[in-house]
Phi, psi and omega in degrees: 000135181288125178234114182297318182297320178297318179294320179296316178297320178299314181296315180298322182282333172296317179296318179295319178298316179296324178293325183292334183296306178295329177295314179296318178298319180296320178295317179294320179297316179296323180295322183271325187253348182298132182255315184275162178298326180296316180293318181293332180294334185268341191297313183295312177301322181293318178297315180299317178298316180298314180295319180300311180298321181294314182293315181295317181294323177294320179298314179293320182294309182294318181298319182285317185282326183260005179057042178265103189298318184292328177291319176296324178296315177300316179301315181292322177298314179297317179298319179297315179297321179296319178297316180297314180297318180294321177297314180296318179296320180296316178297315181298321181300320179289323183290310185285343179259012182285331182263154171102134176198156180290153179265124180285131181252140179292129177077015180235141177278343182253167177254164172240158192231136181247128184299324182294348181281347186259168186298149182300323181297316179292322179299318180297324180297316184275340178279347174290121186301317181297315179297315184292325178299321178291318179295316180299320177300319179295320180296318179293317180296328181284351178058036182297322181275334176294315178292326176298315178298314181295322184292321186250019185302321185267007180288139167284171181299321179294319179295318182297316181295340180266357182289147176263097184270153173288165182297322180290318178298315181295320184277328189252336191255356178215159179284163179294149177299333180299331188287335180067028179290156180266132183288125174238346180174168183307321179241019179235114183226143177252140183287134177252188178276111181217148179250022182297140177264006180295119182297341180294336181296323178280340181276344183289143174212142182286347178295139185299335181269357181249293182040236179242030182296337179260010181276154174294328180294329178292317177297319180293319178298320178295318180295324178294320176294319179297321178301314179296316181293319182295324179294322176294317179297321181298321178294318177297321180298324179298316178296314180297323179296318178298317179297316179299319180296320177297314179298320179298320179296317177297320178298322178297320177296319179295321179296316179297318178296320181296315179295321180296317179294322178295319178293324179295323179291326181283322184233071181295153180299141176095359178250000000 
């Protein structure tokens, strides 16, 4: 018997299965070819995502096309859990990114960032030494401060102070304004006479592998960037959540059709 919902679920899961192949391949490639700590940090989550999508799509595809009710039931349970998790993550993204903003400085085009302004949950994530070492490795590998140095190399001190820097550039690639250091270049500063108690002043180093990567301002700058990114992701998640709910509804129709067809096969009319 022709069932539109079963065919739609079959087509959607074929597309999902095809999508899982390059994701799984990318995870395996990162596992074998990844050199930096940042690349290795991504391989397992990518592999898990690829395997998860492949298994779920196969369950939905086989269940819908072959009218296997228990496979469709498993598929629907997983989809329901995914919807709940995505909903919870979206709510959490809005809640934990509600606090925190850069501090506007007089006579400066950029802002500075304080770790204490952000949510306690995010602070705990970046204050964990193991987590921060991996994040710091990613920041160094991405050459965020190297490109920052090259871009503003020819700036005079007045020009540099008027630049609109990103939160990561402001927090990780230059010392805090509290320190009163003297500008010699975008990533080259000389210590002046200051009585600042800001611990970031002692953490600063002109070496390209040091700079302010161990500063509280760097962690705060990263959280501000993360806050902005998470809000964008949360908006995308809302759209994705609507799509998942639609697919889940179609899956429920396919499951009902499958059970009806199975019951019809067991108890055909006229017997």
